[in-house]
FIROKE-355866 format. One record per residue: x negated, y, z negated of N, C-alpha, C in turn. Coordinates in pm, whole numbers, padded with zeros to 5 digits, always signed. Atoms other than C-alpha are relative to their C-alpha. Layout:
XYZXYZXYZ...
This chain:
-00142-00010+00012+09213+22060-06384-00005+00170-00043-00035-00095+00031+09371+22369-06379+00100+00030-00123-00134-00052+00118+09582+22615-06662+00123-00094+00048-00142+00061+00002+09923+22417-06701+00078+00087-00092-00111-00097+00082+10232+22592-06833+00049-00106-00088-00087+00096+00117+10450+22427-07117+00128+00102-00029-00131-00088+00049+10818+22542-07240+00051-00069-00132-00036+00065+00151+10891+22531-07609+00176+00067-00009-00169-00017+00015+11284+22500-07675+00015+00065-00131-00035-00083+00140+11495+22655-07917-00056-00066-00113+00075+00104+00088+11391+22345-08146-00124-00009-00031+00127-00003+00022+11069+22433-08127-00052-00117+00070+00054+00091-00111+10964+22142-07892-00061-00003+00110+00060-00004-00090+10691+22133-07658+00037-00072+00133-00023+00111-00122+10718+22000-07273-00173+00010+00025+00103-00015-00071+10389+21911-07169-00017-00061+00162-00023+00010-00166+10334+21909-06777-00036-00151+00021+00021+00117-00058+10333+21563-06635-00153-00042+00034+00129+00004+00007+09995+21590-06499-00085-00012-00082+00067+00040+00124+09838+21629-06837-00019-00128-00066-00056+00121+00106+10048+21360-07016-00062-00106+00094+00058+00118-00100+09922+21098-06680-00181-00021-00034+00122+00010+00000+09564+21246-06720-00054-00064-00191+00011+00000+00136+09556+21193-07145+00068-00111-00030-00103+00130+00038+09773+20890-07139+00093+00021-00122-00083-00010+00105+10015+21025-07327+00160-00032+00051-00110+00053-00030+10336+20842-07308+00156+00042-00102-00119-00044+00101+10694+20828-07502-00063-00035-00142+00044+00040+00143+10614+20786-07873-00125+00036-00035+00131-00026+00061+10271+20912-07853-00019+00103-00117+00002-00138+00104+10186+21120-08177-00097+00075+00018+00070-00086-00050+09986+21419-08115-00040+00063-00153+00057-00129+00119+09776+21661-08373-00016+00140+00076+00034-00157+00004+09763+22047-08361-00082+00036-00076+00107-00046+00117+09489+22195-08460-00032+00170+00066+00031-00162-00042+09442+22625-08466-00130-00013+00058+00102-00031-00060+09175+22741-08240-00026+00137-00009+00023-00137-00030+09020+23094-08172+00118+00049+00110-00094-00047-00137+09312+23232-07966+00122-00092+00042-00145+00123-00024+09559+22916-07965-00012-00115-00074-00018+00132+00114+09634+22587-08058-00085-00131+00090+00018+00120-00101+09465+22251-07930+00073-00096-00037-00059+00103+00037+09648+21960-07903-00048-00136+00046+00067+00147-00037+09522+21618-07907+00065-00142-00051-00054+00095+00010+09657+21288-07874-00035-00100-00075+00063+00076+00154+09627+21049-08200+00006-00140+00103+00028+00143-00082+09477+20686-08063+00042-00081-00138+00016+00126+00088+09526+20362-08266-00087-00008-00076+00136-00012+00107+09188+20378-08367-00039+00133-00024+00028-00147+00051+09186+20748-08464-00052-00025-00145+00064+00049+00143+08924+20718-08759+00073+00095-00094-00034-00086+00103+09093+21009-08923+00124-00067-00087-00126+00055+00057+09416+20784-08998-00038-00088-00138+00040+00121+00149+09185+20580-09251-00045+00058-00091+00058-00058+00075+09030+20847-09416+00071-00012-00163-00029+00015+00126+09052+20759-09793+00066-00108-00011-00112+00124+00038+09236+20439-09754-00085-00077-00089+00048+00106+00123+08987+20268-10019-00041+00080-00116-00004-00089+00103+08996+20565-10233+00041-00076-00137-00025+00106+00120+09133+20343-10536-00029-00130-00002+00042+00114+00020+09015+20032-10437-00077-00044-00098+00097+00036+00065+08838+19821-10685-00071-00118+00054+00056+00065-00074+08581+19628-10517-00048-00113-00097+00019+00094+00074+08486+19271-10667-00185+00060-00053+00101-00037+00043+08140+19317-10878-00121-00063+00053+00144+00073-00102+07925+19069-10669+00036+00051+00133-00014-00028-00120+08027+19250-10368-00153+00055+00042+00129-00005-00038+07670+19276-10172+00016+00141+00055+00004-00121-00022+07596+19654-10156-00153+00039+00062+00129-00055-00080+07340+19812-09904-00088+00108-00089+00048-00083+00101+07075+19998-10150+00010+00174+00042-00022-00131-00013+07123+20328-09970+00135+00062+00029-00139-00026-00017+07502+20321-09986+00071+00019-00113-00058-00012+00139+07724+20450-10260+00177-00040+00025-00099+00003-00055+08096+20334-10277+00082+00121-00093
């Protein structure tokens, strides 16, 4: 796919071209993540299964003492 252009509004909103929205399955309400890259910005649609959402979810969890653990793993 060739380069596509979007427009940033006065409110800072970005219009993503329809071809890209269809190709990447970005619909109304899809959350996106912005990441700085050399010379620009990368935009990634976030999926329900995006593992980054769960980072640290068990940080304060207290696991039962009888929980079986793999010998090579730490909690």
